[in-house]
C-alpha positions as CSV (number, residue, x, y, z in Angstrom):
1,M,0.0,0.0,0.0
2,S,1.4,3.4,-1.0
3,E,1.6,6.0,1.8
4,Y,-0.2,8.3,-0.6
5,E,-3.2,6.0,-1.3
6,S,-5.4,7.5,1.3
7,L,-4.6,11.0,0.2
8,A,-5.3,10.2,-3.4
9,K,-8.6,8.5,-2.7
10,N,-9.8,11.3,-0.5
11,V,-9.0,14.0,-3.0
12,I,-10.5,12.0,-5.9
13,K,-13.7,11.0,-4.1
14,K,-14.3,13.8,-1.5
15,T,-12.6,16.9,-2.9
16,L,-13.1,16.6,-6.6
17,H,-16.0,14.0,-6.8
18,V,-14.4,12.4,-9.9
19,K,-16.8,10.3,-11.9
20,P,-16.0,7.4,-14.2
21,K,-14.9,8.5,-17.7
22,E,-14.1,12.0,-16.6
23,N,-10.9,13.6,-17.9
24,V,-8.4,14.5,-15.1
25,I,-5.0,16.2,-15.5
26,V,-2.3,15.5,-12.9
27,E,0.6,17.9,-12.9
28,S,3.9,17.5,-10.9
29,W,7.5,18.4,-10.7
30,N,10.3,15.8,-10.1
31,H,10.0,15.6,-6.3
32,G,6.2,14.9,-6.5
33,L,6.5,11.9,-8.9
34,Q,5.5,9.3,-6.4
35,V,2.5,11.3,-5.3
36,A,1.5,11.9,-8.9
37,A,1.9,8.2,-9.8
38,E,-0.5,7.2,-7.0
39,F,-3.0,9.8,-8.2
40,V,-2.8,8.4,-11.8
41,Y,-3.3,4.9,-10.5
42,Q,-6.2,5.7,-8.3
43,L,-7.9,7.8,-11.0
44,R,-7.7,4.7,-13.3
45,A,-9.1,2.6,-10.5
46,A,-12.0,5.0,-10.2
47,G,-12.7,4.6,-13.9
48,A,-11.5,8.1,-14.8
49,R,-9.1,9.1,-17.6
50,P,-5.9,10.6,-16.3
51,M,-3.3,12.7,-18.2
52,F,0.1,13.4,-16.6
53,L,2.0,16.7,-17.1
54,F,5.6,16.9,-15.9
55,E,7.8,19.9,-15.2
56,D,11.5,18.9,-15.0
57,E,13.1,21.2,-12.4
58,A,16.6,21.3,-13.8
59,T,15.2,22.2,-17.2
60,A,13.0,24.8,-15.7
61,W,15.9,26.6,-13.9
62,R,18.1,26.3,-17.0
63,S,15.3,27.9,-19.1
64,I,14.8,30.7,-16.6
65,A,18.5,31.4,-16.2
66,T,19.5,31.3,-19.9
67,L,16.5,32.2,-22.0
68,P,15.1,35.7,-22.6
69,K,11.8,36.6,-20.8
70,S,10.1,36.7,-24.2
71,K,10.6,32.9,-24.5
72,L,9.2,32.1,-21.0
73,G,5.7,31.5,-19.6
74,H,4.0,30.5,-22.9
75,V,1.3,27.9,-23.0
76,G,0.5,26.3,-26.4
77,S,-3.0,25.8,-27.8
78,H,-2.6,22.0,-27.4
79,E,-2.3,22.4,-23.6
80,W,-5.1,24.9,-23.4
81,K,-7.3,22.5,-25.3
82,A,-6.4,19.8,-22.8
83,V,-7.4,22.1,-19.9
84,G,-10.6,22.9,-21.8
85,E,-11.5,19.2,-22.1
86,A,-10.6,18.3,-18.5
87,D,-13.1,17.9,-15.8
88,A,-10.7,18.0,-12.9
89,Y,-7.1,18.9,-12.1
90,V,-4.6,17.7,-9.5
91,F,-1.6,19.9,-8.9
92,I,1.5,18.8,-6.9
93,P,3.3,22.2,-6.7
94,G,7.0,23.0,-7.2
95,P,9.7,23.8,-7.5
96,A,11.5,21.9,-4.8
97,D,14.1,24.7,-4.3
98,I,12.2,28.0,-4.1
99,S,15.4,29.8,-3.0
100,K,16.7,29.7,-6.5
101,V,14.2,32.4,-7.4
102,R,16.7,34.8,-5.7
103,E,19.5,33.6,-8.0
104,V,17.6,34.0,-11.3
105,G,15.7,37.1,-10.2
106,S,12.0,37.8,-9.6
107,E,11.5,39.3,-13.0
108,K,12.6,36.1,-14.7
109,W,10.6,34.0,-12.3
110,S,7.5,36.1,-12.9
111,A,8.0,35.7,-16.7
112,F,8.2,31.9,-16.3
113,T,5.0,31.8,-14.3
114,G,3.2,34.6,-16.3
115,Y,0.6,32.2,-17.6
116,N,-0.9,31.6,-14.2
117,S,-3.6,34.3,-14.3
118,D,-4.7,33.1,-17.7
119,W,-4.8,29.5,-16.5
120,Y,-7.1,30.4,-13.6
121,K,-9.4,32.4,-15.9
122,R,-9.8,29.5,-18.2
123,A,-10.2,27.0,-15.4
124,K,-13.0,29.1,-13.9
125,K,-14.7,29.6,-17.2
126,N,-14.6,25.8,-17.9
127,R,-15.7,25.0,-14.3
128,L,-12.6,22.9,-13.8
129,R,-12.5,21.2,-10.4
130,G,-9.0,21.6,-9.0
131,A,-7.0,20.4,-6.0
132,R,-3.6,21.9,-4.9
133,I,-1.7,19.3,-2.9
134,A,0.4,21.0,-0.2
135,L,2.5,17.9,0.2
136,G,4.4,19.2,-2.9
137,Y,5.8,22.1,-0.8
138,A,7.4,19.6,1.7
139,T,10.8,19.2,0.0
140,K,14.3,18.6,1.5
141,Q,15.4,21.9,0.0
142,R,12.6,23.9,1.6
143,A,12.9,22.0,4.9
144,D,16.7,22.8,5.0
145,A,16.1,26.5,4.2
146,Y,13.5,27.0,6.9
147,G,14.9,24.6,9.5
148,F,12.1,22.1,9.4
149,D,12.1,18.4,10.3
150,L,11.1,17.1,6.8
151,D,9.6,13.9,8.1
152,A,7.5,15.7,10.7
153,W,6.4,18.2,8.1
154,R,5.3,15.5,5.7
155,S,3.6,13.6,8.5
156,M,1.6,16.7,9.5
157,L,0.4,17.4,6.0
158,L,-0.7,13.8,5.4
159,D,-2.4,13.7,8.8
160,A,-4.2,17.0,8.2
161,S,-5.2,15.9,4.7
162,S,-6.9,12.9,6.1
163,V,-9.5,14.9,8.1
164,D,-12.9,14.4,6.6
165,P,-14.2,17.5,4.9
166,S,-17.5,17.2,6.8
167,E,-15.6,17.6,10.1
168,I,-13.8,20.7,8.8
169,L,-17.2,22.0,7.6
170,R,-18.8,21.4,10.9
171,R,-16.1,23.3,12.8
172,G,-15.8,26.0,10.1
173,R,-19.5,26.8,9.9
174,K,-19.5,28.0,13.5
175,V,-16.6,30.3,13.0
176,Q,-18.0,31.4,9.6
177,A,-21.3,32.4,11.2
178,A,-19.5,34.4,13.9
179,L,-17.4,36.2,11.3
180,A,-20.4,37.0,9.1
181,K,-22.1,39.1,11.9
182,K,-22.1,42.8,12.2
183,G,-20.0,44.1,15.1
184,R,-16.6,44.7,16.5
185,L,-13.9,42.0,16.1
186,E,-11.1,42.2,18.7
187,I,-7.8,40.3,18.7
188,S,-5.5,40.2,21.7
189,A,-2.4,38.2,22.8
190,P,0.1,38.3,25.7
191,N,2.8,39.7,23.4
192,G,1.2,43.1,23.2
193,T,-1.3,42.5,20.4
194,R,-4.4,44.7,20.9
195,F,-6.3,45.1,17.6
196,S,-9.9,45.7,16.5
197,C,-11.9,46.2,13.3
198,D,-15.5,46.4,12.2
199,L,-17.4,43.4,10.7
200,V,-20.1,44.8,8.4
201,G,-22.1,41.6,7.6
202,R,-20.1,40.5,4.6
203,E,-20.3,36.9,3.7
204,A,-17.6,34.9,5.4
205,G,-15.8,32.2,3.4
206,I,-14.7,28.7,4.3
207,E,-12.0,26.4,2.8
208,D,-13.3,23.0,3.6
209,G,-11.4,20.9,1.0
210,V,-14.3,20.3,-1.3
211,V,-15.0,21.8,-4.7
212,S,-18.8,22.0,-4.9
213,E,-21.2,23.3,-7.5
214,E,-21.7,26.4,-5.4
215,D,-17.9,26.9,-5.3
216,L,-17.8,26.7,-9.1
217,D,-20.7,29.2,-9.3
218,D,-18.6,31.6,-7.2
219,G,-15.4,31.0,-9.2
220,E,-13.7,29.2,-6.3
221,N,-12.7,26.1,-8.3
222,V,-9.3,25.1,-6.7
223,A,-9.2,23.6,-3.2
224,N,-6.1,23.5,-1.0
225,I,-5.3,20.1,0.5
226,P,-5.1,20.0,3.5
227,A,-7.9,22.5,4.0
228,G,-9.3,24.2,7.1
229,E,-9.8,28.0,7.1
230,A,-12.7,30.4,7.8
231,Y,-12.1,34.0,6.7
232,V,-13.8,37.3,6.3
233,V,-13.1,40.7,4.8
234,P,-13.9,43.4,7.5
235,D,-14.4,47.0,6.7
236,E,-11.1,47.8,5.2
237,K,-11.0,51.3,6.7
238,S,-11.8,50.3,10.3
239,A,-8.6,48.8,11.6
240,E,-7.2,50.2,14.9
241,G,-4.4,49.1,17.2
242,T,-1.3,46.9,17.0
243,I,-0.7,43.3,15.9
244,V,2.6,41.6,16.9
245,F,2.9,38.3,15.0
246,D,4.6,35.5,16.8
247,R,4.9,33.3,13.7
248,P,7.4,34.4,11.0
249,L,6.7,34.9,7.4
250,A,8.4,32.6,4.8
251,Y,9.9,34.4,1.9
252,L,11.8,32.4,-0.8
253,G,13.7,30.3,1.6
254,R,14.2,33.0,4.2
255,W,12.3,34.0,7.4
256,V,10.9,37.5,8.0
257,R,10.6,37.5,11.8
258,G,9.1,39.8,14.4
259,I,6.6,41.5,12.2
260,S,4.5,44.2,13.9
261,L,1.6,46.2,12.4
262,A,0.3,49.4,13.9
263,F,-3.0,50.8,12.6
264,D,-4.3,54.3,13.2
265,G,-7.5,55.8,11.7
266,G,-8.1,52.7,9.6
267,R,-4.6,52.8,7.9
268,L,-1.4,50.9,8.5
269,A,0.6,53.8,10.0
270,K,3.7,51.8,10.7
271,W,5.1,48.3,10.3
272,S,8.4,46.7,11.3
273,A,10.2,43.4,11.4
274,T,13.2,42.3,13.5
275,E,14.8,40.1,10.7
276,N,14.9,40.5,6.9
277,A,12.6,43.6,7.0
278,D,14.3,44.7,3.7
279,L,12.4,41.9,1.8
280,I,9.1,43.6,2.7
281,Q,10.5,47.2,2.4
282,K,11.2,46.7,-1.3
283,Q,7.6,45.7,-2.0
284,W,6.2,48.4,0.3
285,D,8.2,51.1,-1.4
286,A,7.1,50.0,-4.9
287,A,3.5,49.5,-4.0
288,K,0.6,51.8,-5.0
289,G,-3.0,52.0,-4.0
290,D,-4.5,50.5,-0.8
291,R,-1.3,49.0,0.5
292,D,-2.1,50.3,4.0
293,R,-5.6,49.0,4.3
294,L,-6.8,46.0,6.2
295,G,-7.1,42.9,4.0
296,Y,-8.8,40.1,5.8
297,V,-8.9,37.9,8.9
298,D,-8.5,34.2,8.8
299,I,-9.0,31.5,11.5
300,G,-7.8,28.0,11.2
301,V,-10.2,25.1,11.8
302,N,-8.3,21.9,10.9
303,P,-8.1,19.7,14.1
304,R,-4.9,17.9,12.8
305,G,-3.1,20.9,11.4
306,R,-0.1,21.9,13.4
307,Q,1.8,25.2,13.5
308,G,5.5,25.5,12.9
309,F,5.5,24.8,9.2
310,L,4.4,26.7,6.1
311,Q,0.7,25.8,6.7
312,D,0.1,27.6,10.0
313,V,-3.2,29.0,8.7
314,I,-5.0,25.7,8.8
315,A,-4.2,24.8,12.4
316,A,-7.3,25.0,14.6
317,G,-7.2,28.3,16.5
318,N,-4.5,29.9,14.4
319,V,-5.3,33.6,13.7
320,Y,-4.0,35.1,10.4
321,V,-4.3,38.8,9.5
322,A,-3.4,40.4,6.2
323,V,-3.1,43.9,4.8
324,G,-3.2,45.1,1.2
325,D,-4.5,43.1,-1.7
326,N,-7.7,41.2,-0.8
327,E,-9.6,40.9,-4.1
328,E,-9.2,37.1,-4.0
329,A,-11.0,37.1,-0.6
330,G,-13.8,39.3,-2.0
331,G,-12.5,42.6,-0.8
332,K,-12.2,46.1,-2.3
333,N,-8.5,46.9,-1.9
334,K,-6.7,47.8,-5.1
335,T,-3.0,47.3,-4.7
336,D,-0.1,45.0,-5.6
337,F,1.1,44.9,-2.0
338,F,0.3,42.0,0.4
339,L,1.6,41.2,3.9
340,G,0.1,38.7,6.4
341,S,1.2,36.4,9.1
342,S,-0.1,34.4,12.1
343,L,-0.7,34.5,15.8
344,S,-0.5,31.1,17.6
345,N,-2.0,32.0,21.0
346,A,-4.4,34.8,20.3
347,T,-7.9,35.5,21.7
348,V,-10.5,36.6,19.2
349,T,-14.0,38.0,20.1
350,V,-16.9,39.3,18.1
351,N,-19.1,41.7,20.2
352,G,-17.4,40.2,23.3
353,K,-18.1,36.6,22.5
354,P,-15.0,34.4,22.1
355,I,-14.3,32.6,18.8
356,V,-10.7,31.7,19.8
357,T,-9.3,31.7,23.3
358,D,-5.6,31.5,23.9
359,G,-5.0,29.9,20.6
360,A,-7.8,27.3,20.8
361,L,-11.2,27.4,19.1
362,A,-13.9,28.4,21.5
363,L,-16.9,27.5,19.4
């Protein structure tokens, strides 16, 4: 029995609801070949028709490093036709060594991945049901760069991916309902965090690990596996107070640590970081528009998600706050700046009623 059998079966049956004779594309880089192979096998076993797309990492980096930008990031009509004929898509992400982006430069990397927005537009239009498998991020290169125990990271991801979507939905609905109310949301923590903002009755979202017909209607056609988040866009102009994140931000193989955000009059008046602040500063200086407005608030609801890796957001009781771009979450901010990170032991209340208490779900 493959260690990925349960993962593949759960995604095929519960996330994507793959039916016999449906066309399914599986995409992977070198490090995800064993995972992809299990998906191909289980899709055949389910009576579906898999197609496998492979990105060789060495060739990818060679292309980015030696070819002009004009020759990168192009997708042929043959691949677009395959996407157009596909019913579902399984993506095991790469590359394994994300730190190489610093070597080739962000402009070259952006050119290589420049087709992404077009892919998502086509996928939404075609009602393609997709799953992004976070196990693809758990590579030796990334683990070494961030100081993770690779086996522990992989184990956490597989464990969190095994949670039944109905359990995530049951927990998430309670948080979702609280975030959808009108009132004042407050976040506090022992590290000096004292923050509040207005909830104005906007619909709260939930990432439950299932791509439903309703999700497709809303253009939300790609699920993250493992899943487990409930989120809302507050009034972007209502933020007040200070957030001191106790979890660092991962950035191309480096940590940005000690991030603090200070809001005044609904704007981000000041931010700071104790390590690698220059990585944010470059983006901040170049950004335009609503870079200083509150983005969204996200609360983790996966009972088997654990903090300490790149997937803090799914851990039950994790509190994530973002500023800047929030269009993907349904917000109104117009900017190319984004900054967000997590609190592991926060308390969150809405109109005084606890949602999270000392880093644990209270609902």
